[in-house]
N, C-alpha and C positions, 0 to 999 in steps of 0.2 A: 572374784567377781562372778555373780550368778549369770549364766548365759541366758540371753533373752529368748523367750519361747517363740516358736514360729507361729505366725497367724494361721488360722484354719484353712486359708486359701492356698498356703504354701506347704509342700511336703518334700522331704528329702528322699530321693530315690537312688538306687544303685543300678548302674547300667553296665552290663558285661559285654565286651566285644567278642563276637563269635569266633573270630580268627585268632586273636592273640590270647583270649581268655582274661584280659585285664579288666578290672572293675573300676569304674569312676563314679564319683558322686555328682548328682545334678539336683537342682532345686526346681520342682515342678509347680507351676502356677495354674490354678483353676479358679476363674473369677467370672462373675456376671458383669457383662459390659454394656448393659442397658439395651435399648431397643434399636434394632437395625432400621435405619431410615428408609431403605429400599423395600424391605420385606415386611416391616411392621412387627417382626417377631423378636423376642428377646434372644440375645446372643451370648453364648458361653465361650470364653477364651481359655485355651490350654496351651501353655508354652513352657519350655525348659530353659534354665539359665545355669551358667557355670558357677556363679557365686550366690550366696544368700543376699548380699547387698543388691545385686542386679535384680533379683526376684522381688525384693521389697520395693525397690524404686519402680519397677514395672507395675506392681500391684497398686501403688499410690497413683501413678499416672493413669492407668486404665480405669480405676475406680472413679477418679475425678472426671475423666472423659465420659464414662458411662452415665454419671449423674447429670452431666450437661448435654447428653445425647450427641456428643461430638466424637465418640470413639469410631475409628475406621478399622474395619477388619482387613486382614491381609487379602490382597487381590493380585491375580496373575496378569492383569491388564497391562499390556506393553505400551511403550511410547508410540510405536507405530500404530497400534490399534486406537490409542487415544486421539492421535492426530487425524487418522482416517475417519473416526466417528465424529469428531468435531467438524471437519470439513463437510461430511455428509449431511450434517444438520443445518448447514448454511444453504437454505433452499432459494433465497431470493437475491443472492449477490450476483453481480454482473460477471460475465466470463473473464474479463480483465482482472477483476478483484480476486476471483478464485485462483487464477494463474499466479497472481502476486502472492497470495497466501501460501500456495503450494511451494513456490520458490523460496519464500522466507523460512518455512518450516523444514525444508529439505536437509539442511546441515544437521539439525537435531535428529531427524529420522535416519540419516546416513550413519551417524556415530552411535546413537543410543536407541535405535529403533527396537532392538530385541530386549532391551532392559525393561523390567517392571517399572511402571510409572512411579510407584511408591519409593523406588530406590534412587530416583534422580536427586542430586544434591546441588547446592549453590556452587560448590567448588568445580563440579563438572561443567556447569554452564559458564563459569568464569574461564575455564580452560578452553571451551569452545569459542568464546569471544576472542581470546588471545590468539588462537590459531587462525581464525578468520581474519583478524586484523593483520597478522603477519603473512598471510597467504600461504600457510604451511599445512592447510587441511586438504588432504587428497580429494580431488574432484572439485575443489573450490580454491584453486591456486591464485586467482585474482584477489588482491587485498580488499577486504570489505571496509567501508567507511562507516561513520556514525549514522549516515543516512540510510544504510542498509541494516546495520546491527541493531539499532534501537527498534525499528519496526519488527525485526525478528524476535527480540526479547519481549516486546509487547504482545505479539501473537502467541508465543509460548506461554506467557502469563495468562492469556485468555483461555487457552486450552486447559491449563492446570487449574485455573480458578473455576472452570466449569466442572472439573472432577471434584473439587472441594464442595461445590454446591450439591453434587450428586451423592456426597458422602463416601467417595472413593479415595479421597486424598486428605491428609491432615492440613497441609498448607501449600501455598503457591510459592515455591522456592525461586521462581523467576522474578518475582516482585522484589526479592532481596538483592538482585544483581544490579550494580550501578550502571546507569545509562551513560553513554559517552557524550561528551560535550560536542555539540554541532559547531563546526567552524562558521564564523560569520562570512556569508557569501553574498557579494553584491551581484545581483543579476545583470546580465548584459542586455541593454535595450538600445534601440535606435532613437536618435533625436529627430526632430522634424526634417532637418536637411537630409539626413540619411534615408528617411522614408521616401522623400521626393526623388532622391537620386536613384534608389532601387526601382521605384515605380516607373521612372523615366526609362530605365534600362529595359524593362519588360513591356513597355508600351505596345510593341507590335509582336511580342512573343506569343506563341500558341497557348502557353499556360499562364499568361499574364493575369487572367482573372483569378487563378488560384492564389496568387500572391497578394492580390487586392483583398481577397477574403481573409487571408492570414493577418494582414495588417489592419483589417477591420475588426479584429478581436475574436475570430472564430477559432475553435480548437482544431487540431489536425484531423481528428475523427469526424468533426462536423464538416470540414472541407471535403474530406474523402467521401462522406456519406450523403452529401447534398445532392438532391435530384432536381431535374428541371420542373417536376410537378410542384416543388417547394418554392419555385421562383415565379413571381408575378411582375414581369417587366412593365406591364401597363400601369399597375398600381405602385410600382417601384418598391416592392417589399420582398423579403425572403423569410421563409418559415423554417426554423430549425427543429426538425422532428426525427432526423436520422443520424446515426453515428456509425462510422466504419473504423474498426480498431484492429490492432494486431494482438492476437492471443497465441502465445507460444510459436510465433513466427508465421501464423496463418491469419489472413485477412478475414474479418467476420463482421457482418452487419448487426447492429444492436440498437437498443433504445438510447435516447439521450442520457448523458452521464447522471443527471439528477432531474427531478421533476421541474426544477426552475430552469434547467438547461433548455427545455422546450420553450421557444419564444419566437415572436415575430418582430423583425427588425426592418426599419426603413432603409432603402438603398441610397447611397450617395450618387450624385450624377456620374462621377468617375467610375464607380462600380457598375452602374447601369450600362455605361458605354462598354466596359470590359466584358460584361456578360453578353451583351448583344454581339460583339465581335466573336466571342467563343461560340455562340449559338450558330452564327453564320458559318464559321470554320467547320464545325461538326456536321452541319447539313451538307456541306460540300464533300466532306470525307465519307459521309453515308452514301451519297450519290455515286462516288467513285467505286466503293467496295460492293455496293448493292447487297445481295443476300449474305455476303461474308462479313458484313458489318455487325458488331456486337449489339447488345441491348440498347446502348446509348441512353440509358435512363439517368445516369449520373452527370453532374455538371462538369466534373473533372475526370476526363477519360483519356485513354491513349488514342492513336490514330485509327484504331479498329473498334472504337466505341466501348472498350472495356475499362471498368474503374481501376484506378491505380491502387497498388498496395500502399497503405499509409507510410510504411518505411521508405518506399520509393520516393514519395513526396519529400521526405526529410533529406534524402540523398540529393534530389534536384535542388532543394533550397540551399544546401551547402555549396554546390557548384555555382548557384546564382549569386551568392554573396561575393564569391571570388570574381566573377565576371563583372559585377557592378562596382567592384572595388570599395566595398563597405566592410566594416568589421564583421567577422563571422560569428553570428549568434545562432542559437537553436531556433528551429521553426516555431516552437512554443513561445520563444521569447519575442516573436512578432506580436503575440497576444499581450505580453507584458508591455511592449512598446506602445500599443494602442491605449492601454489603461493609463500609462504614465503620461502620455501626451494629452489625453483628455483631462487628466487631473491638473496638469500644468496650465491648461486653458481655462480652468475654473469650472469644469463640469462637476456637478455635485456627485459625491461618492455613491449616493443611492441610485442615481441614474446610471453611473458606470457599472454598478453591481447588476442592475437589470439588463444592461446591454450585454454583459459578459455571461449572464445566466448563472449568477452565484446565489447561494441560499441566503446570505446576509451581507450587509455592507461592511461589517467588521472584517470578514474574511477578505473582501476585496482590498480594503485599506492595508491589511497586514501582509497580504501575499503579492498583490499585483501592482500596487502603486509605489513607485520608486522615484525619489527626487533626482532629477538629472543635473549634470554639471552646469548646463546653461541656466537652470533655475537657481542653482547655488550662486553663480556669478551675479545674477540679478539681485539676490539677497545681499551680497557683498556691496554692490553699487548703492542699494537703498540704505544700508547701514552707514556707508561712507558719507552720504548726504546728511544723515542725521547727526553724526558725531563730529563732522568737520566744523571748525570755528568759522 
């Protein structure tokens, strides 16, 4: 059988090892790979392969990619550099979002930071996921759940997809990794009786107004960042324009979470009374401390007029749930409770969405409105009336 002639782009070369003197055959490929997207210049590829078959396969692949302008030349860009560059390009994200992005990308950077981005494989990401789930990754011994792993994979995919757009990567291998199934989680919320019980417990407490605000649907950051200049007790309104959040353990004042988060809400009579009491208490504390009293600009402050760290409010809330003898839910779940109770009372979803400061009513319905047991019992009673003979 006649041996197939080599294409003009492939030549057989002999390579001699200087130390041993041994000579080995290699197949050298020289081929035009089309136009480089970044430079606009035509690019020539020179590579060597152990076998003729490998060289022919590479020739076919590179020629096809060159014709489609999809060929990606080899790059020394590392995973660490790719992540750092991607984060540096996010100019308008909030500090909390940036901190969350950095946390999610850290396992990838810790394990594969020195690796060339083009060498990253799906199997390596699968192994990373397995170690994080098992808690066997050094430095990340706490087991990661689907709620942490899926956002991590999504962010890695965004980084790699950006490299693909730049012509630095052939494909986004993170998109090939299966996402984990999120367990069905029923959020804990207070019913009406539990809300009344807790508010009765804090009726004369120094921070009672903070818990009124929480059960009125304000986010923790909105409670922490609220200032007296935002409160109009005469008009009985509160303007949400400030946000105080925890970024890497440090309290930081920032803008509202979204454009729709900035809103003006009417105050209930109970909340007006709680805020008036807080105002009086803080004025007395200011008189006692005199020049040693802090700025006193925020509505929720300690005895020295200094705003609380948002995490401290969460600690106080957990203690309060125990004192009031109600089930222990997260401070943010007080916001869920507000939405659920309003929904049970027939308040339109659109109105609840505006009250909570959401971008759209569908998000409110999907995330914050949960049917409570009392409502389900009411449904059962109604059904019984219908089906009973």
